[in-house]
Every structure is written in C-alpha cells, then in structure tokens.
C-alpha distance (Angstrom), angle and dihedral (degrees) to the residues before:
residue distance angle dihedral
M1 . . .
S2 3.65 . .
E3 3.69 127.3 .
H4 3.81 91.1 -111.9
T5 3.79 93.2 51.9
E6 3.79 90.6 51.5
A7 3.79 90.0 49.5
I8 3.82 91.1 50.2
K9 3.83 91.6 49.7
S10 3.78 90.9 47.1
N11 3.78 93.0 47.9
L12 3.83 92.4 46.2
G13 3.80 89.4 49.4
D14 3.79 90.0 50.9
A15 3.83 90.0 47.6
G16 3.82 90.3 51.3
T17 3.79 91.3 49.4
H18 3.79 90.9 49.4
L19 3.81 90.9 48.0
K20 3.81 90.3 52.5
Q21 3.79 90.5 49.2
A22 3.81 90.8 47.3
A23 3.82 90.5 51.2
S24 3.79 90.3 48.5
A25 3.81 91.1 48.5
A26 3.82 90.4 48.3
G27 3.81 90.1 50.7
S28 3.79 90.7 49.6
A29 3.82 90.6 48.1
V30 3.81 91.2 50.8
K31 3.82 90.9 48.4
S32 3.80 90.7 48.3
A33 3.79 91.2 47.5
A34 3.81 90.9 49.1
G35 3.80 90.4 48.6
A36 3.80 91.3 48.6
A37 3.81 90.8 46.8
T38 3.80 90.0 50.2
D39 3.80 90.7 49.9
E40 3.82 90.8 48.4
L41 3.81 90.4 49.3
R42 3.80 90.4 51.3
I43 3.79 91.3 49.4
G44 3.81 91.8 45.3
S45 3.79 91.4 47.7
A46 3.80 91.0 50.7
Q47 3.80 90.2 49.3
V48 3.80 91.5 49.5
R49 3.82 90.7 50.3
A50 3.80 90.7 48.3
E51 3.81 92.6 49.4
L52 3.81 91.7 47.3
G53 3.79 89.8 50.1
D54 3.80 90.9 49.6
S55 3.80 89.4 48.2
A56 3.80 91.5 52.4
T57 3.81 90.8 48.4
A58 3.80 92.0 49.5
G59 3.81 90.2 47.6
S60 3.80 90.2 51.2
F61 3.80 91.6 50.8
A62 3.81 89.8 47.9
A63 3.81 90.1 51.9
Q64 3.81 90.5 50.9
H65 3.80 91.0 50.7
L66 3.79 90.1 45.2
G67 3.79 90.0 58.5
S68 3.79 91.1 49.8
A69 3.79 92.3 46.7
A70 3.81 91.1 49.2
G71 3.80 90.0 50.5
E72 3.80 90.4 51.3
Q73 3.81 91.1 50.0
I74 3.80 91.5 48.9
D75 3.80 90.3 50.1
A76 3.82 90.6 49.3
L77 3.82 91.8 49.2
A78 3.80 91.5 47.6
E79 3.80 89.9 50.9
K80 3.82 90.6 50.5
G81 3.80 89.4 49.1
R82 3.79 91.1 51.7
D83 3.81 90.2 48.1
L84 3.81 90.4 50.6
L85 3.82 91.9 49.9
D86 3.79 90.6 47.5
S87 3.79 91.9 51.1
A88 3.83 90.9 46.6
A89 3.82 90.5 50.3
E90 3.79 90.0 48.5
L91 3.81 91.3 49.8
I92 3.82 90.3 49.7
R93 3.82 90.4 50.9
E94 3.81 91.4 49.1
R95 3.83 97.0 44.5
P96 3.81 110.4 18.6
L97 3.82 95.9 163.3
A98 3.82 92.9 51.2
A99 3.82 90.6 48.0
F100 3.81 91.1 49.7
G101 3.82 90.6 48.7
V102 3.81 92.7 50.1
A103 3.80 91.8 47.5
F104 3.81 91.7 47.9
A105 3.82 92.1 48.4
A106 3.81 92.2 47.9
G107 3.81 91.2 50.3
W108 3.79 91.8 48.2
I109 3.84 92.3 50.0
I110 3.79 92.1 47.9
S111 3.81 91.9 49.8
K112 3.85 90.9 49.3
L113 3.80 91.0 50.3
G114 3.78 90.0 49.0
R115 3.82 92.3 52.3
S116 3.81 95.4 46.0
D117 3.81 90.2 62.7
K118 3.80 90.7 60.7
C-alpha cells in the first residue's frame, strides 16, 4: 500500500472515532438535557402546587372575612330599620291625625289599584 492510502485509512479511522465520540457526547447531552428538564418540571410542579395551596388559603380567609362583613352589614341595616321604626313611632305620637290620614289614604289607593286589575 502506498503512503497516501495508509494516510487516508488512518484519517478515516480517526474520523470514525471522532464521529463515535460525537454521537456519544450528543447522547450524553440529550440525557443531561432530559434530566435537567425533568428536574425543572418537578420544581415547576412543586411551585404550581404551592401557589394553588396559597390561593386556596387566601380564598378561605376571604370567605371568612366575607361572612364577618356580611354580618356587619346586616347589623347596620337592622339598626337603620330600628331607627326608622322609632322615628315613625315618634311621628305618629306627635301627629296622630296626620298619621291616620296617611295610612287611610295609602290603604284606599292600594285597594283601588287592586280592583282596577280585575
């Protein structure tokens, strides 16, 4: 064999060896990337679970405060209702004839409206 043929064989052998090493390195890189992606997915999944848990906790606290706020509003409305009844009772005590006249007129109007539908 000639010197050039030997050089070609040697160079092709070296190229083959380098190709094998490149394929092995690529396989290792893919495995490493898959492992890193898996780790990132685990971390992301844990973060999502944590955020969902925090969201549920915050929603629960909001619901508790909502109940308290509704109770406060009901108490305030009841107090306003009592104040309105007290002022109406006071007005009736001060002007009983006017209160009777207003009540009579309201009853008469309601009865007329009820009859006009028939």
